[in-house]
C-alpha positions as CSV (number, residue, x, y, z in Angstrom):
1,M,-16.1,0.1,20.3
2,Q,-19.0,0.3,22.7
3,K,-21.5,3.1,23.6
4,D,-22.7,3.0,27.2
5,D,-26.4,3.2,27.9
6,G,-26.1,6.7,29.4
7,F,-24.6,8.3,26.3
8,K,-26.5,9.4,23.2
9,Y,-25.3,11.1,20.0
10,Q,-27.0,14.1,18.6
11,P,-27.6,13.8,14.8
12,L,-25.3,15.6,12.4
13,D,-26.7,17.8,9.6
14,P,-25.2,16.7,6.3
15,R,-26.3,20.0,4.6
16,L,-24.0,22.0,6.9
17,N,-21.1,19.6,6.4
18,E,-21.0,18.9,10.1
19,I,-18.6,16.8,12.1
20,R,-18.1,16.2,15.8
21,L,-15.1,17.3,17.8
22,I,-14.0,16.3,21.3
23,K,-12.2,18.6,23.7
24,L,-9.7,16.9,26.1
25,Q,-9.5,18.1,29.6
26,P,-5.9,18.1,31.0
27,V,-5.3,15.0,33.1
28,P,-4.0,15.8,36.6
29,K,-0.9,14.0,37.8
30,P,-1.4,10.8,39.8
31,T,-1.6,11.7,43.5
32,D,-1.2,8.4,45.3
33,G,1.8,6.2,45.5
34,A,0.1,3.4,43.6
35,G,0.1,5.5,40.4
36,Y,-3.7,5.6,40.1
37,L,-4.7,7.0,36.7
38,P,-7.7,9.4,36.7
39,I,-10.3,8.8,34.0
40,I,-10.0,10.8,30.9
41,N,-12.7,13.5,30.6
42,C,-13.8,15.1,27.3
43,T,-16.7,17.1,25.9
44,L,-18.3,16.7,22.5
45,R,-19.5,19.4,20.1
46,K,-20.7,19.7,16.6
47,A,-18.9,21.9,14.1
48,S,-19.3,22.8,10.4
49,L,-16.3,22.4,8.1
50,E,-17.7,25.4,6.2
51,E,-16.7,27.5,9.2
52,N,-13.1,26.3,9.3
53,P,-13.0,25.1,13.0
54,E,-9.6,24.7,14.6
55,Y,-8.7,21.1,15.6
56,N,-6.2,18.4,15.2
57,A,-7.0,15.0,13.8
58,L,-5.8,11.7,15.3
59,S,-4.4,8.9,13.1
60,Y,-4.0,5.6,15.1
61,V,-4.6,1.9,15.1
62,W,-7.9,0.9,16.8
63,G,-6.6,-2.4,18.2
64,D,-8.8,-5.1,19.6
65,P,-12.4,-3.7,19.6
66,H,-13.2,-6.0,22.6
67,D,-10.3,-4.7,24.8
68,T,-11.7,-1.4,26.0
69,K,-11.3,1.2,28.7
70,P,-13.9,3.8,29.9
71,I,-13.7,7.6,29.4
72,L,-16.1,10.3,30.4
73,L,-17.8,11.9,27.3
74,D,-20.1,14.8,28.2
75,G,-20.2,13.3,31.7
76,K,-21.3,9.9,30.5
77,L,-19.3,6.6,30.4
78,F,-18.1,5.7,27.0
79,H,-15.8,2.8,26.2
80,I,-12.9,3.1,23.7
81,T,-10.1,0.7,22.8
82,V,-7.0,0.4,25.0
83,N,-4.7,1.9,22.4
84,L,-7.0,4.9,21.8
85,E,-7.3,5.5,25.5
86,A,-3.5,5.5,25.8
87,A,-3.3,8.1,22.9
88,L,-5.9,10.4,24.5
89,R,-4.2,10.1,27.9
90,Q,-0.8,11.1,26.4
91,L,-2.4,14.0,24.5
92,A,-4.2,15.2,27.7
93,A,-0.9,15.0,29.5
94,D,0.7,17.1,26.7
95,L,-2.1,19.7,27.3
96,R,-1.2,19.9,30.9
97,R,2.5,20.5,30.0
98,R,1.3,22.9,27.3
99,R,3.0,20.9,24.5
100,S,-0.2,21.0,22.4
101,S,-1.9,24.2,21.2
102,H,-5.2,22.6,20.2
103,A,-7.5,21.0,22.7
104,W,-10.2,20.1,20.1
105,L,-9.6,16.8,18.4
106,W,-11.2,14.7,15.7
107,V,-11.1,11.0,16.5
108,D,-13.1,8.7,14.2
109,A,-14.1,6.1,16.9
110,V,-15.7,8.8,19.1
111,C,-16.7,11.5,16.6
112,I,-18.6,9.2,14.3
113,D,-21.6,7.2,15.6
114,Q,-20.2,3.8,14.6
115,S,-23.6,2.1,15.1
116,D,-25.2,4.4,12.5
117,T,-24.3,3.0,9.1
118,A,-25.7,6.0,7.2
119,E,-23.7,8.4,9.3
120,R,-20.6,6.3,9.1
121,T,-20.9,6.3,5.3
122,H,-21.4,10.1,5.1
123,Q,-18.5,10.8,7.4
124,V,-16.2,8.5,5.5
125,C,-17.1,10.4,2.3
126,Q,-16.0,13.5,4.1
127,M,-12.7,12.0,5.4
128,D,-10.5,13.8,2.9
129,Q,-12.0,17.2,3.9
130,I,-11.6,16.3,7.6
131,Y,-7.9,15.7,7.3
132,R,-7.3,18.6,4.9
133,H,-9.0,21.0,7.3
134,A,-7.1,19.8,10.4
135,A,-4.4,22.1,11.7
136,Q,-2.2,19.1,12.3
137,V,-2.5,15.3,12.1
138,V,-1.2,13.6,15.2
139,V,0.0,10.1,14.4
140,W,-0.1,7.8,17.5
141,L,2.4,5.0,17.0
142,G,1.5,3.5,20.4
143,P,2.8,3.6,24.0
144,G,6.5,4.0,24.6
145,S,8.7,1.0,25.0
146,I,12.3,0.3,26.2
147,D,13.8,1.2,22.9
148,S,11.3,3.6,21.3
149,D,12.9,6.7,22.8
150,D,16.3,5.5,21.4
151,A,14.7,5.0,18.0
152,M,13.2,8.5,17.8
153,A,16.4,10.0,19.0
154,T,18.4,8.1,16.4
155,L,16.0,9.2,13.6
156,E,16.5,12.8,14.8
157,R,20.3,12.4,14.5
158,V,20.0,10.8,11.1
159,C,17.8,13.7,9.9
160,D,20.4,16.2,11.3
161,V,23.0,14.5,9.1
162,A,20.8,14.7,6.1
163,Q,20.1,18.4,6.6
164,S,23.6,19.4,7.5
165,S,25.1,17.6,4.5
166,K,22.3,18.9,2.2
167,T,22.0,15.4,0.8
168,Q,18.4,15.8,-0.2
169,Y,19.5,18.8,-2.3
170,W,22.2,16.9,-4.1
171,V,20.5,13.6,-4.5
172,R,17.1,13.3,-6.2
173,S,17.0,9.5,-6.5
174,W,19.2,7.0,-4.7
175,P,18.8,4.3,-7.4
176,L,20.2,6.7,-10.0
177,F,23.1,7.9,-7.8
178,Q,26.5,6.7,-8.8
179,F,28.4,5.5,-5.7
180,Q,32.2,5.2,-6.0
181,E,34.8,3.1,-4.2
182,A,37.1,6.2,-3.8
183,P,35.4,9.4,-4.7
184,L,37.6,12.5,-5.4
185,P,37.9,14.9,-2.5
186,D,35.7,18.0,-2.5
187,T,33.1,16.5,-4.8
188,S,29.4,16.1,-4.0
189,T,29.9,12.3,-4.1
190,F,32.7,12.5,-1.5
191,Y,30.6,14.5,0.9
192,I,27.5,12.5,0.4
193,Q,29.3,9.2,1.0
194,R,31.1,10.7,4.0
195,A,27.7,11.6,5.5
196,L,26.4,8.1,4.9
197,D,29.5,6.7,6.7
198,G,28.6,8.9,9.6
199,V,25.0,7.5,9.7
200,L,26.5,3.9,9.6
201,D,28.8,4.7,12.5
202,A,25.9,6.1,14.5
203,L,23.7,3.1,13.9
204,C,26.3,0.5,14.7
205,A,28.4,2.3,17.4
206,D,26.7,0.5,20.4
207,S,26.5,-3.1,19.1
208,H,23.7,-2.2,16.6
209,R,21.4,-1.1,19.5
210,E,20.3,2.0,17.6
211,L,19.7,0.0,14.5
212,D,17.6,-2.5,16.4
213,A,15.6,0.3,18.0
214,V,14.7,1.9,14.7
215,A,13.8,-1.5,13.3
216,S,11.5,-2.2,16.2
217,L,9.8,1.2,15.7
218,Y,9.3,0.5,12.0
219,E,7.5,-2.8,13.0
220,R,4.7,-0.8,14.7
221,P,1.3,-1.8,13.2
222,W,0.4,1.8,12.3
223,F,2.6,1.6,9.2
224,R,0.4,-1.2,7.8
225,R,-3.0,0.6,7.9
226,V,-4.5,1.3,4.5
227,W,-6.2,4.5,5.8
228,I,-2.8,6.2,6.5
229,L,-2.5,6.8,2.8
230,Q,-5.3,9.4,3.1
231,E,-4.7,10.6,6.7
232,L,-1.1,11.5,6.2
233,A,-0.9,12.5,2.6
234,L,-3.7,15.0,2.9
235,S,-2.5,16.7,6.1
236,R,-1.2,20.2,6.3
237,S,1.4,19.0,8.8
238,A,1.9,15.9,10.8
239,V,3.7,14.8,13.9
240,L,4.5,11.2,15.0
241,L,4.0,10.5,18.7
242,C,5.4,7.3,20.4
243,G,4.8,7.4,24.1
244,R,6.0,10.8,25.2
245,T,8.4,11.3,22.4
246,R,7.5,13.0,19.1
247,I,9.1,13.8,15.8
248,E,7.8,15.9,12.9
249,W,6.8,14.0,9.8
250,G,9.2,15.9,7.6
251,R,12.2,14.9,9.8
252,F,10.9,11.3,10.1
253,Y,10.8,11.1,6.3
254,A,14.2,12.7,5.9
255,A,15.7,10.1,8.2
256,F,13.9,7.3,6.3
257,W,15.2,8.6,3.0
258,M,18.7,8.8,4.4
259,L,18.5,5.2,5.6
260,C,17.4,4.2,2.1
261,G,20.6,5.9,0.7
262,L,22.7,4.0,3.3
263,R,21.2,0.7,2.2
264,D,22.0,1.3,-1.5
265,Y,25.4,2.7,-0.6
266,L,26.4,-0.4,1.4
267,N,25.1,-2.7,-1.4
268,A,27.2,-0.8,-4.0
269,V,30.3,-0.2,-1.9
270,P,30.7,-2.9,0.9
271,R,32.8,-1.7,3.8
272,A,33.4,-2.5,7.5
273,A,30.5,-1.5,9.7
274,G,30.9,-0.1,13.2
275,G,31.2,-2.7,16.0
276,G,33.0,-5.1,13.7
277,G,29.8,-6.1,11.8
278,S,29.3,-6.6,8.1
279,S,28.0,-3.7,6.0
280,L,26.2,-6.2,3.7
281,A,24.4,-7.6,6.8
282,V,23.4,-4.1,7.8
283,A,22.2,-3.4,4.2
284,A,20.1,-6.6,4.2
285,F,18.7,-5.7,7.6
286,L,17.8,-2.2,6.4
287,N,16.2,-3.6,3.2
288,A,13.8,-5.7,5.2
289,K,12.9,-3.1,7.8
290,L,12.6,-0.1,5.4
291,E,10.0,-2.0,3.4
292,N,7.6,-1.6,6.3
293,V,7.7,2.2,6.0
294,A,8.1,2.5,2.2
295,T,4.4,2.4,1.4
296,V,3.4,5.3,3.6
297,A,6.5,7.3,2.5
298,L,5.9,6.8,-1.2
299,S,2.2,7.5,-0.9
300,C,2.9,11.1,0.2
301,I,5.0,11.6,-3.0
302,L,2.3,10.0,-5.1
303,V,-0.6,12.2,-3.9
304,S,-1.3,15.3,-5.9
305,D,-4.3,17.1,-7.4
306,E,-3.6,15.4,-10.7
307,T,-3.5,11.8,-9.5
308,P,-6.4,9.6,-10.9
309,L,-7.8,6.5,-9.1
310,R,-6.1,4.2,-11.6
311,Q,-2.7,5.3,-10.2
312,F,-3.7,4.3,-6.7
313,L,-5.1,1.0,-7.8
314,Y,-1.7,0.3,-9.5
315,F,-0.1,1.3,-6.2
316,L,-2.2,-1.4,-4.5
317,G,-1.0,-3.9,-7.1
318,T,2.6,-3.3,-6.3
319,N,2.0,-3.3,-2.6
320,K,3.4,-6.7,-1.6
321,G,5.0,-8.6,1.2
322,R,6.0,-6.8,4.4
323,S,4.9,-3.5,3.0
324,R,1.4,-4.7,2.2
325,L,-1.3,-2.5,3.7
326,L,-4.0,-4.0,5.9
327,A,-7.6,-3.2,6.7
328,S,-10.0,-4.8,9.2
329,D,-12.9,-4.1,6.8
330,E,-12.2,-5.3,3.3
331,R,-14.3,-2.5,1.8
332,D,-11.7,0.0,3.2
333,Y,-9.2,-1.1,0.6
334,C,-11.4,0.8,-1.9
335,F,-12.9,3.5,0.3
336,A,-9.5,4.6,1.6
337,L,-8.4,5.5,-1.9
338,L,-11.5,7.4,-3.1
339,G,-10.6,10.6,-1.2
340,L,-7.2,10.7,-2.7
341,A,-8.1,10.5,-6.4
342,N,-8.9,13.5,-8.5
343,D,-11.5,11.7,-10.7
344,T,-13.7,10.0,-8.1
345,H,-16.6,12.2,-8.9
346,R,-16.3,11.4,-12.6
347,L,-16.2,7.7,-11.9
348,R,-19.4,8.0,-9.8
349,V,-18.1,5.8,-7.0
350,R,-18.5,6.6,-3.3
351,A,-18.0,4.9,0.0
352,D,-21.2,3.2,1.2
353,Y,-21.1,0.8,4.1
354,E,-24.6,-0.5,3.2
355,M,-22.9,-2.3,0.3
356,T,-21.4,-5.8,0.6
357,W,-17.7,-6.3,-0.3
358,R,-18.8,-8.1,-3.5
359,D,-21.0,-5.1,-4.5
360,V,-18.2,-2.6,-3.8
361,R,-15.8,-4.5,-5.9
362,M,-18.3,-4.8,-8.8
363,Q,-19.2,-1.2,-8.7
364,L,-15.6,-0.1,-8.8
365,A,-14.7,-2.6,-11.5
366,K,-17.5,-1.6,-13.8
367,S,-16.7,2.1,-13.5
368,C,-13.0,1.6,-14.0
369,L,-13.6,-0.6,-17.1
370,M,-15.8,2.0,-18.6
371,H,-13.5,4.9,-17.9
372,Y,-10.0,3.3,-18.1
373,G,-10.5,0.4,-20.4
374,L,-9.3,-3.2,-20.1
375,E,-6.2,-2.5,-18.0
376,L,-8.4,-3.3,-14.9
377,L,-8.3,-7.0,-16.0
378,S,-4.6,-7.0,-15.3
379,Y,-5.5,-7.1,-11.6
380,C,-7.7,-10.2,-11.9
381,S,-6.3,-13.6,-10.8
382,L,-8.3,-16.8,-10.4
383,S,-7.1,-17.8,-7.0
384,A,-8.6,-20.1,-4.4
385,S,-10.6,-17.2,-2.9
386,Q,-12.5,-17.0,-6.2
387,A,-13.8,-20.5,-6.4
388,P,-16.6,-20.8,-9.0
389,G,-18.9,-22.6,-6.5
390,D,-18.8,-19.8,-4.0
391,G,-22.1,-18.0,-4.2
392,D,-20.6,-14.8,-2.7
393,A,-17.7,-14.7,-5.2
394,A,-17.5,-11.8,-7.6
395,P,-17.2,-12.5,-11.3
396,S,-13.6,-13.3,-12.5
397,W,-13.4,-9.9,-14.2
398,V,-13.6,-8.2,-10.8
399,P,-10.3,-7.7,-8.9
400,D,-10.1,-8.6,-5.3
401,W,-8.3,-5.6,-3.9
402,A,-8.0,-7.2,-0.4
403,S,-6.2,-10.2,-1.7
404,A,-2.6,-10.7,-0.6
405,H,-2.0,-12.1,-4.2
406,L,-3.3,-9.1,-6.1
407,P,-1.3,-9.2,-9.4
408,K,1.1,-6.6,-10.5
409,A,0.2,-5.6,-14.0
410,L,2.4,-6.5,-16.9
411,S,2.9,-4.0,-19.7
412,A,3.1,-4.3,-23.5
413,Y,2.0,-2.8,-26.8
414,S,-1.6,-1.3,-26.6
415,H,-3.8,-3.2,-29.1
416,L,-7.0,-2.2,-30.8
417,N,-9.5,0.1,-29.1
418,Q,-12.7,-1.3,-27.5
419,N,-15.4,0.8,-26.1
420,I,-16.9,-0.5,-22.8
421,D,-20.2,0.9,-21.6
422,E,-23.3,-0.2,-19.7
423,S,-24.3,-2.5,-22.6
424,S,-21.1,-4.5,-22.1
425,F,-22.6,-5.9,-18.8
426,D,-25.7,-8.0,-18.3
427,A,-28.0,-8.4,-15.3
428,V,-26.3,-11.6,-14.1
429,G,-22.8,-10.1,-14.0
430,R,-21.4,-11.2,-17.4
431,L,-18.9,-9.0,-19.2
432,K,-19.1,-9.1,-23.0
433,L,-15.8,-8.4,-24.8
434,W,-14.5,-8.7,-28.3
435,G,-11.2,-10.6,-28.7
436,V,-9.0,-13.0,-30.6
437,R,-8.4,-16.6,-29.6
438,V,-4.6,-16.9,-29.8
439,D,-3.7,-20.4,-28.7
440,R,-4.5,-23.2,-26.3
441,V,-2.4,-24.0,-23.3
442,A,-0.7,-27.3,-24.1
443,Q,1.5,-28.1,-21.2
444,L,2.4,-26.8,-17.7
445,G,5.7,-26.3,-16.0
446,D,6.9,-25.3,-12.6
447,T,6.9,-21.7,-11.3
448,L,10.0,-19.7,-10.7
449,P,10.6,-19.5,-6.9
450,A,9.5,-16.2,-5.4
451,G,12.2,-13.7,-4.3
452,E,15.1,-11.8,-5.8
453,I,17.4,-13.8,-8.0
454,S,21.1,-12.9,-7.4
455,Y,24.4,-14.4,-8.6
456,K,25.6,-13.6,-5.1
457,N,23.2,-16.2,-3.6
458,D,24.2,-19.6,-4.8
459,E,20.8,-21.2,-3.8
460,T,18.6,-18.7,-5.7
461,F,20.9,-18.6,-8.7
462,E,21.0,-22.4,-9.0
463,S,17.2,-22.4,-8.8
464,L,17.0,-20.1,-11.8
465,V,19.4,-22.3,-13.8
466,V,17.3,-25.4,-13.0
467,W,14.1,-23.6,-13.9
468,L,15.5,-22.4,-17.3
469,E,16.6,-25.9,-18.1
470,A,13.1,-27.1,-17.3
471,L,11.7,-24.4,-19.5
472,R,13.9,-25.5,-22.4
473,R,12.7,-29.1,-22.0
474,L,9.1,-28.0,-21.7
475,L,9.3,-26.3,-25.2
476,P,10.6,-29.0,-27.5
477,E,9.4,-27.1,-30.5
478,I,10.8,-23.7,-29.5
479,N,13.2,-23.7,-32.4
480,D,10.4,-24.1,-34.9
481,A,8.4,-21.4,-33.2
482,C,11.2,-18.8,-32.8
483,G,13.4,-19.6,-35.8
484,T,16.9,-18.4,-35.2
485,E,19.1,-19.3,-32.2
486,E,19.2,-15.7,-31.3
487,K,15.4,-15.5,-31.1
488,V,15.3,-18.8,-29.1
489,N,17.6,-17.2,-26.5
490,E,15.6,-14.0,-26.4
491,A,12.4,-16.0,-25.7
492,L,14.1,-17.9,-22.9
493,W,15.1,-14.8,-21.0
494,R,12.0,-12.6,-21.8
495,T,9.4,-15.3,-21.1
496,P,10.3,-16.3,-17.5
497,I,10.4,-12.7,-16.3
498,A,7.3,-11.8,-18.2
499,D,9.4,-9.2,-20.1
500,R,10.3,-7.3,-16.9
501,A,13.8,-5.8,-16.4
502,Y,14.3,-8.1,-13.4
503,V,12.4,-10.3,-10.9
504,H,11.8,-8.8,-7.5
505,N,9.6,-10.4,-4.8
506,Y,7.2,-11.7,-7.4
507,E,4.7,-13.5,-5.3
508,T,1.5,-13.1,-7.4
509,V,-0.8,-15.9,-8.3
510,R,-0.2,-15.6,-12.1
511,A,-1.7,-17.6,-14.9
512,S,1.1,-20.2,-15.0
513,Q,0.6,-21.0,-11.3
514,D,-3.2,-21.6,-11.4
515,L,-3.7,-22.6,-15.0
516,Q,-4.8,-26.2,-15.4
517,T,-6.2,-25.9,-18.9
518,G,-7.4,-22.9,-20.9
519,Y,-7.0,-20.6,-23.9
520,R,-4.8,-17.6,-24.4
521,D,-6.9,-14.8,-25.8
522,L,-6.2,-11.2,-26.8
523,F,-9.0,-8.7,-26.2
524,D,-9.4,-5.6,-28.3
525,G,-8.0,-2.7,-26.3
526,A,-6.0,-4.8,-23.9
527,D,-2.2,-4.3,-23.5
528,V,-1.5,-8.0,-22.9
529,P,-3.0,-11.5,-23.6
530,F,-5.1,-13.2,-21.0
531,V,-5.5,-16.8,-20.1
532,L,-9.2,-17.9,-19.9
533,R,-10.8,-21.1,-18.6
534,E,-14.1,-22.5,-19.9
535,A,-16.9,-22.0,-17.4
536,G,-19.8,-23.7,-19.3
537,D,-22.7,-22.2,-21.2
538,G,-20.3,-20.6,-23.7
539,C,-18.8,-18.5,-20.9
540,W,-15.2,-18.0,-19.7
541,R,-13.4,-17.1,-16.5
542,V,-10.3,-14.9,-16.3
543,V,-7.3,-16.8,-14.9
544,G,-4.9,-14.0,-15.3
545,E,-2.5,-12.2,-17.6
546,A,0.0,-14.1,-19.8
547,Y,3.2,-13.3,-21.5
548,V,3.1,-14.8,-25.0
549,H,6.5,-14.3,-26.8
550,G,6.1,-12.9,-30.2
551,I,2.9,-10.9,-29.8
552,M,3.6,-8.5,-27.0
553,D,4.7,-5.7,-29.3
554,G,1.7,-5.7,-31.6
555,E,2.9,-8.4,-34.0
556,L,-0.4,-10.3,-34.0
557,T,-2.5,-7.5,-35.4
558,E,0.3,-6.2,-37.6
559,H,1.4,-9.3,-39.4
560,W,-1.5,-11.8,-39.2
561,S,-5.1,-11.9,-40.3
562,V,-7.1,-12.4,-37.1
563,Q,-10.7,-13.3,-36.5
564,I,-12.4,-11.3,-33.8
565,E,-15.2,-12.9,-31.8
566,Q,-17.4,-12.0,-28.8
567,I,-16.3,-13.6,-25.5
568,Q,-18.5,-13.6,-22.4
569,I,-16.6,-13.4,-19.1
570,V,-18.2,-14.6,-15.8
């Protein structure tokens, strides 16, 4: 983003809770045959949120900051990104057609002086209020394309099916719904499955053209922005705009929810799809594409006045693969969550762009450890990005929320309490904890390949069998450790899945993948054991969580006499 020499911002008064708003002038139709586009013209004013000004807020993807176009701002040239210029041009055209009731608009790139770090910090701290006060949030998905109109029209039709069949009234959760091969007539299951059959026919009627169009829309980069969690979830109402076509967020979500039901239905009750295709292929296709939208859809359900920050951090830990949210500034992985949580004030953390990414992570980690306890360590993983020789690296007890390999926390019995306060941290970044040294890592094995294991897939199922055999060979003394054959078998199925009900897209860098050598320790107050690696000078680094069969349910402190010692983590 670039300010031109002729334009100058007037300072905001933080005491008045001020923001800036722009007013779009309707853009006249092109008059010449070449389709010349007149420059967008807007005016800028200050407004206090205390006075409840009427405005819409724009949610969009910035795009390449070096690829810009000029607009007129208070009569002065001002450069904005190409994608934002396209959004403003469309909104100005809507004003001309009287499709929009609010000419005043809040747009971060224009309404915040991006060159003023102090102002940027203050305005980001107000972001939750800005989106809560907006009459409507306008989501700009980008310019229209060949198939975007088809996609929006298809989603409208799918929503109509959902509403006419009252499916959302009958079904609270698709995973819990019992699909049937031949449901009895005049039952809710019969009508719901008939509605889903109608959706399938609509998607596949024209050689899957509608399905491909929806998939292309779901690939739009807006669905991957970390800030959408706040921008959409806090809005009074929202509308999605793609080119000239729009759809209300409620209808968009209803269509998404119906497509999730169709995916689960086709997996449970395979049938012929329209156009001669395979329903299983349609289900697999939906599964991949729906994942792109799942994060933003689920975030709106997650947000409430009772949601603490720890819940959103857990949400980041489960946010993997194609649904993983992205940010151009690593600090925004933390800052975008602060306005959503109900306990940010108690945690005493705030957005501050004067801080480095390392300092942001350390501030958040210290506060979470003191308020939530040791569950924060579950998100720590010693990956290549945390090399000990890196002077800018944070201590190993500080999670990297921007990492694509952020671990998903395990769960187990909660062990002894341990109070963490300021005295637990020293000036050089060491964390002092009390814990029990359980065992030493004796041998390493291969990791289970990432992805879902299914008996329907010969390749993945065979890889699981080979891996289990390697595990049995790796543990020659398993019979002595577990005792009975029944306990041996229990260990063999519980250990590889880290005691989860199933393995699903497990791509995290876990202890067994980055282990080398180290000890398995159990900290007072932690739910699970951790693998530590010696770091010299009597200190240790956190490698990650571990599943240790036989102590996950509290057996260690219940049945054995243990010696607690202080452990320093760097």
